C-alpha positions as CSV (number, residue, x, y, z in Angstrom):
1,M,5.8,-13.0,-6.7
2,R,3.9,-11.1,-4.1
3,Y,5.4,-8.3,-2.0
4,R,3.4,-7.1,1.1
5,S,3.3,-3.4,1.9
6,K,5.4,-2.2,4.8
7,I,3.2,-0.7,7.6
8,D,4.4,2.1,9.7
9,W,3.5,1.6,13.4
10,W,2.4,5.2,13.8
11,L,-0.1,4.8,11.0
12,L,-1.7,2.0,12.9
13,L,-2.0,4.2,16.0
14,I,-3.4,7.1,13.9
15,V,-6.1,4.9,12.3
16,F,-7.0,2.4,15.0
17,I,-7.1,4.5,18.2
18,P,-9.8,6.9,16.9
19,M,-11.6,4.0,15.3
20,G,-11.3,1.7,18.4
21,W,-12.4,4.2,21.0
22,P,-16.1,4.3,19.8
23,V,-16.2,0.5,20.2
24,I,-15.1,0.8,23.8
25,E,-17.4,3.7,24.3
26,G,-20.3,1.7,22.9
27,I,-19.5,-1.2,25.1
28,I,-19.3,1.0,28.2
29,T,-22.6,2.8,27.5
30,G,-24.4,-0.3,26.2
31,D,-24.9,1.3,22.7
32,L,-25.0,-1.8,20.5
33,T,-25.5,0.2,17.3
34,L,-22.4,2.3,17.8
35,T,-20.4,-0.8,18.8
36,L,-21.5,-2.7,15.7
37,I,-20.9,0.1,13.3
38,F,-17.4,0.7,14.5
39,I,-16.6,-3.0,14.6
40,V,-17.6,-3.3,11.0
41,A,-15.6,-0.2,10.1
42,N,-12.5,-1.6,11.9
43,A,-12.9,-4.9,10.1
44,L,-12.9,-3.1,6.8
45,L,-9.7,-1.2,7.7
46,V,-8.0,-4.4,8.8
47,W,-9.0,-6.0,5.5
48,M,-7.7,-3.0,3.6
49,F,-4.3,-3.1,5.4
50,A,-4.1,-6.9,4.9
51,S,-4.9,-6.7,1.2
52,T,-2.4,-4.0,0.2
53,Y,0.4,-5.7,-1.7
54,Y,2.3,-5.7,-5.0
55,T,2.5,-8.6,-7.4
56,I,4.9,-9.1,-10.2
57,N,3.3,-11.5,-12.7
58,G,5.1,-12.1,-15.9
59,N,5.9,-8.6,-17.3
60,M,3.1,-6.9,-15.2
61,L,3.3,-5.1,-11.9
62,I,-0.1,-5.3,-10.2
63,I,-0.7,-2.9,-7.2
64,R,-3.6,-4.0,-5.0
65,C,-5.2,-2.0,-2.2
66,G,-8.3,-3.4,-0.6
67,F,-11.6,-2.1,-1.9
68,F,-9.8,0.6,-3.9
69,G,-9.1,-1.9,-6.6
70,R,-5.9,-2.6,-8.5
71,Q,-3.6,-0.9,-10.9
72,K,-1.6,-2.7,-13.6
73,I,1.7,-1.3,-14.9
74,A,3.7,-3.0,-17.7
75,I,7.2,-3.4,-16.3
76,G,8.6,-2.6,-19.8
77,D,7.1,0.9,-19.4
78,I,8.8,1.6,-16.1
79,T,11.6,4.2,-16.6
80,C,12.6,5.0,-13.1
81,V,12.4,3.8,-9.5
82,K,13.5,6.0,-6.6
83,T,13.0,6.3,-2.9
84,T,10.7,8.9,-1.6
85,S,8.8,10.0,1.5
86,N,6.0,11.6,-0.6
87,P,2.9,11.7,1.8
88,L,0.3,11.7,-1.0
89,S,-2.4,9.2,-0.7
90,A,-1.3,5.9,-2.2
91,P,-1.5,2.1,-1.9
92,A,1.5,2.3,0.4
93,L,1.1,1.9,4.2
94,S,4.5,3.4,5.0
95,L,6.2,6.7,4.2
96,K,9.4,4.7,3.3
97,R,8.2,4.5,-0.3
98,L,9.4,3.8,-3.8
99,E,8.2,6.1,-6.6
100,I,7.8,4.2,-9.9
101,K,7.7,6.3,-13.0
102,Y,6.3,4.8,-16.1
103,G,4.8,5.6,-19.5
104,R,5.2,8.7,-21.7
105,N,3.0,11.0,-19.6
106,Y,5.2,10.9,-16.6
107,D,2.7,8.8,-14.7
108,Y,3.9,7.4,-11.3
109,A,2.8,5.0,-8.6
110,L,3.9,5.0,-4.9
111,V,4.5,1.7,-3.2
112,S,6.1,0.5,0.0
113,P,7.2,-3.1,-0.3
114,V,8.7,-4.7,2.9
115,R,11.6,-6.2,0.9
116,K,12.5,-3.1,-1.3
117,D,15.8,-4.4,-2.6
118,E,14.3,-7.8,-3.7
119,F,11.4,-6.0,-5.3
120,V,13.6,-3.6,-7.3
121,E,15.9,-6.5,-8.3
122,H,12.9,-8.4,-9.6
123,L,11.8,-5.4,-11.7
124,L,15.4,-5.1,-13.0
125,K,15.4,-8.8,-14.1
126,I,12.4,-8.0,-16.3
127,N,13.5,-4.5,-17.4
128,P,17.2,-3.8,-17.0
129,D,16.8,-0.3,-18.5
130,I,15.1,1.0,-15.3
131,Q,17.0,3.8,-13.7
132,V,17.2,3.1,-10.0
133,T,18.0,5.7,-7.3
134,I,17.8,4.1,-3.8
């Protein structure tokens, strides 16, 4: 099952206004190089936003974020899921996040699925021992 990342509207503004302005500036001034560079940069950002999602496949949680690769977490190793607004860089496009603690070294991942409740219920079906604080 695939869960898309929630995207905050303000994040779109923060990212795409500064990246879109050089495209407009390049068109106005006739600078083809500037225009093409920023069109490609914007296309990469759109691809990254569109390819940020979380997949539950069997007993594995796979976190995917564009060209940053993917992370695999065994759902049996997850000990805790709680809500957070932690602003650290993560494969989560919203500050309405879930912190997933796993493993013995207190590792964690930050995700922001659109359907949080369904996502957590799916994890609990596979590992009912997960402590949930939502």
